[in-house]
VEXDREN-2710 file (C-alpha; in Angstrom, 1 decimal):
% VEXDREN-2710
k/r/px/py/pz
1/UNK/0.2/0.0/-0.2
2/UNK/2.6/2.5/0.7
3/UNK/4.4/1.6/-2.4
4/UNK/1.5/2.7/-4.5
5/UNK/0.9/5.6/-2.2
6/UNK/4.4/6.7/-2.8
7/UNK/3.8/6.3/-6.7
8/UNK/0.8/8.8/-7.1
9/UNK/1.9/11.4/-4.7
10/UNK/2.3/15.1/-6.0
11/UNK/5.1/17.3/-5.1
12/UNK/2.9/19.5/-3.4
13/UNK/4.9/23.0/-5.1
14/UNK/5.0/24.3/-8.5
15/UNK/7.7/22.4/-11.0
16/UNK/10.2/24.7/-12.7
17/UNK/8.9/24.7/-16.1
18/UNK/5.5/26.7/-14.6
19/UNK/7.0/29.5/-15.6
20/UNK/4.3/31.8/-15.0
21/UNK/3.2/29.9/-12.0
22/UNK/4.6/30.8/-8.4
23/UNK/4.4/29.3/-4.8
24/UNK/2.9/32.6/-3.6
25/UNK/-0.2/32.2/-6.9
26/UNK/-0.3/28.6/-5.4
27/UNK/-1.0/29.7/-2.0
28/UNK/-3.6/32.3/-3.3
29/UNK/-5.5/30.1/-5.3
30/UNK/-5.8/27.4/-2.8
31/UNK/-7.0/30.0/-0.5
32/UNK/-9.4/30.9/-2.7
33/UNK/-10.9/27.4/-3.2
34/UNK/-11.2/27.4/0.4
35/UNK/-13.3/29.8/0.3
36/UNK/-15.5/28.6/-2.5
37/UNK/-15.4/25.2/-0.6
38/UNK/-17.0/26.8/2.7
39/UNK/-19.2/29.0/0.2
40/UNK/-20.7/25.6/-0.6
41/UNK/-20.3/23.8/1.8
42/UNK/-19.0/21.3/-0.1
43/UNK/-17.1/18.2/2.0
44/UNK/-13.3/17.9/2.8
45/UNK/-13.0/15.5/0.2
46/UNK/-13.9/17.5/-2.8
47/UNK/-11.0/20.5/-1.7
48/UNK/-8.8/17.5/-1.0
49/UNK/-9.3/16.3/-4.7
50/UNK/-9.5/19.4/-6.2
51/UNK/-6.2/20.6/-5.0
52/UNK/-4.6/17.2/-5.8
53/UNK/-6.1/17.3/-9.2
54/UNK/-4.6/21.1/-10.1
55/UNK/-1.0/19.6/-8.1
56/UNK/-1.4/16.5/-11.2
57/UNK/-2.4/18.9/-14.0
58/UNK/0.4/21.2/-13.1
59/UNK/3.3/18.6/-13.0
60/UNK/2.1/17.4/-16.4
61/UNK/0.8/20.7/-18.5
62/UNK/1.9/24.1/-18.9
63/UNK/-0.6/27.1/-18.0
64/UNK/-0.9/30.8/-17.9
65/UNK/-1.1/33.3/-15.7
66/UNK/-4.4/34.4/-16.7
67/UNK/-5.8/30.7/-17.2
68/UNK/-4.3/29.8/-13.6
69/UNK/-7.8/30.5/-12.0
70/UNK/-9.3/28.5/-14.4
71/UNK/-7.9/25.1/-13.5
72/UNK/-8.6/25.9/-9.8
73/UNK/-12.8/26.2/-11.0
74/UNK/-12.2/23.2/-13.1
75/UNK/-11.0/21.2/-11.0
76/UNK/-13.2/22.2/-8.0
77/UNK/-16.0/21.0/-10.2
78/UNK/-14.5/17.6/-11.2
79/UNK/-13.7/17.1/-7.7
80/UNK/-17.7/18.1/-6.4
81/UNK/-19.2/16.0/-9.7
82/UNK/-16.9/12.8/-8.1
83/UNK/-17.3/13.5/-4.2
84/UNK/-20.4/16.0/-3.8
85/UNK/-24.3/14.2/-3.9
86/UNK/-25.2/17.8/-5.2
87/UNK/-22.9/19.3/-6.9
88/UNK/-23.2/23.4/-8.0
89/UNK/-23.7/24.1/-11.5
90/UNK/-21.4/25.6/-13.7
91/UNK/-23.3/28.8/-13.4
92/UNK/-22.3/29.1/-10.1
93/UNK/-18.4/28.4/-10.1
94/UNK/-18.8/31.2/-13.4
95/UNK/-20.6/33.5/-11.0
96/UNK/-17.9/33.2/-7.9
97/UNK/-15.1/34.2/-9.7
98/UNK/-16.8/36.9/-10.9
99/UNK/-18.0/35.9/-14.3
100/UNK/-13.9/36.4/-15.3
101/UNK/-14.9/32.6/-17.6
102/UNK/-18.0/31.9/-19.7
103/UNK/-19.5/28.3/-19.6
104/UNK/-17.9/27.6/-23.4
END
């Protein structure tokens, strides 16, 4: 079990090739996700899954600064659909991000 767990762990830091994303930005996004999590009264596991999805994505794909919050919203939506009985709808996430993004 321990061997399996170590194979799938994330580094919990921003990889070096992510030149537009800093550790400070990572902390800000995580703080914002905690606020979203509390506002929607989501399960703790949902937040943990969302952060894990973000970290895994950052390890494999480059992301621009402008799309970083979108990554957070998308990860939270994925986590909600996996963990929550009644997940928030996409429009709720659009509203919570100050209409920065559209449904598309």
